[in-house]
C-alpha positions in Angstrom: 32.7 65.1 202.3 32.3 68.9 202.0 29.4 70.0 199.7 31.8 72.3 197.8 34.2 69.5 197.0 31.4 67.3 195.8 30.3 70.0 193.3 33.9 70.5 192.1 34.2 66.8 191.5 30.9 66.7 189.8 31.9 69.5 187.4 35.2 67.8 186.8 33.6 64.5 185.9 31.1 66.3 183.6 33.8 68.1 181.8 35.7 64.9 181.3 32.6 63.1 180.0 31.5 65.9 177.7 35.0 66.6 176.4 36.6 70.0 176.2 37.2 70.3 172.5 40.8 69.0 172.4 41.5 65.9 170.4 44.6 63.9 169.8 45.7 63.8 166.2 46.3 60.1 165.4 48.4 58.8 162.6 45.1 57.9 160.7 43.9 61.5 161.0 47.1 63.0 159.7 46.7 64.6 156.2 49.9 63.1 155.0 52.1 60.1 155.9 55.5 61.5 154.7 57.1 64.8 154.3 60.4 66.1 152.9 62.3 68.6 155.0 63.8 71.0 152.4 66.4 73.6 152.8 66.5 75.4 156.2 68.5 78.6 155.9 70.3 80.2 158.8 71.0 83.8 158.1 72.0 84.6 161.7 75.5 84.7 163.0 74.9 81.7 165.3 76.2 78.5 163.7 74.3 75.1 163.5 70.8 76.5 164.2 69.6 75.0 160.8 71.0 71.6 161.8 69.3 71.7 165.2 66.0 72.7 163.6 66.2 69.9 160.9 66.8 67.3 163.6 64.0 68.7 165.8 61.6 68.7 162.8 62.5 65.1 161.9 61.9 64.0 165.5 58.6 65.9 165.8 57.3 64.4 162.5 58.4 60.9 163.6 56.6 61.4 167.0 53.4 62.0 165.0 53.9 59.0 162.8 55.0 60.9 159.7 58.1 59.6 157.9 60.8 61.8 156.3 61.2 60.9 152.6 62.8 62.6 149.6 59.8 61.4 147.5 57.1 62.9 149.7 54.3 64.9 148.3 54.9 67.8 150.7 58.1 69.8 151.5 58.7 72.0 154.4 61.3 74.8 153.9 62.3 77.9 155.8 64.7 80.5 157.0 65.9 81.4 160.5 66.7 85.1 160.3 66.8 86.3 163.9 68.5 84.9 167.0 69.2 86.8 170.1 70.7 85.7 173.4 70.0 88.3 176.1 71.0 88.5 179.7 67.8 89.1 181.7 69.1 88.8 185.3 72.3 89.7 187.1 73.8 88.5 190.3 76.9 89.9 191.9 77.6 91.9 188.7 77.5 88.9 186.5 74.8 87.8 184.0 73.0 85.0 185.7 70.0 84.3 183.5 69.8 84.4 179.8 66.9 84.3 177.3 66.9 83.0 173.7 64.6 84.4 171.1 64.2 83.0 167.5 62.3 84.3 164.5 61.9 82.8 161.1 59.7 82.2 158.0 58.5 78.8 156.7 56.5 77.4 153.9 54.8 74.0 153.2 54.7 73.3 149.4 53.1 70.4 147.5 55.1 68.3 145.0 54.4 70.9 142.2 55.9 73.7 144.3 52.6 75.3 145.1 52.6 76.9 148.5 50.0 75.3 150.7 50.8 77.2 153.9 53.2 80.0 154.7 54.2 81.3 158.1 55.9 84.7 157.8 57.7 86.3 160.7 57.2 83.5 163.1 58.3 85.0 166.4 58.6 84.1 170.0 56.9 82.5 172.3 60.0 80.4 171.5 61.9 81.7 174.4 64.1 79.5 176.5 65.7 80.7 179.7 68.6 79.3 181.5 70.7 80.2 184.5 74.4 79.9 185.0 76.9 81.5 187.3 79.6 78.9 186.6 82.5 79.0 184.2 82.3 79.9 180.6 82.3 76.2 179.5 79.2 75.5 181.5 77.4 78.6 180.1 78.2 77.5 176.6 77.0 74.0 177.3 73.8 75.4 178.8 73.3 77.6 175.8 73.6 74.7 173.4 71.0 72.7 175.3 68.7 75.6 175.4 69.2 76.2 171.7 68.1 72.6 171.1 65.1 73.1 173.3 64.1 76.3 171.5 64.4 74.5 168.1 62.3 71.7 169.5 59.6 74.3 170.4 59.8 75.8 167.0 59.5 72.4 165.4 56.5 71.4 167.4 54.8 74.7 166.5 55.6 74.3 162.8 54.4 70.7 162.6 51.2 71.6 164.3 50.6 74.7 162.0 51.5 72.9 158.8 49.4 69.8 159.7 46.3 71.8 160.7 46.4 73.7 157.4 45.9 70.6 155.3 42.6 68.9 154.7 41.7 65.6 156.4 42.8 62.5 154.4 40.4 61.2 151.9 38.5 58.1 153.1 37.9 55.3 150.7 34.2 55.2 149.8 32.6 51.8 149.0 31.3 51.6 145.4 
């Protein structure tokens, strides 16, 4: 085996053994076990974005082992205030590739209404691109799928940010 390849493999093994700083957040490490998704406002002219985001948030929380409950200690609320679909590429004088950009503001509050974490002016990297040279129906269907993908990206970002802002759960100490 080439000496260079041996060194690369050795470095890779050492990095794996020593760890790289990334950790998985297990259900036990989550600072809460349930959350309420409050009102999500959509002040854009694009319909159903708030519904897509609500569903994406619920799915993202459930993936992380957090239940959605009306009696939860924390509530996540927000507003989507910017949505833009832009043609970014053209083929044969027709728009062939589109880009979706979304902005919003969100808060995580405790059961007393005290703001725990606030994200103002959340902006892209939530950009989803899609291509289509087909009929209008296929463009609309692609746009809907990409809207859902963009909302899923927004939800993943929000859940991470809101979770990382809370303290670790209290451990029971023996008396």
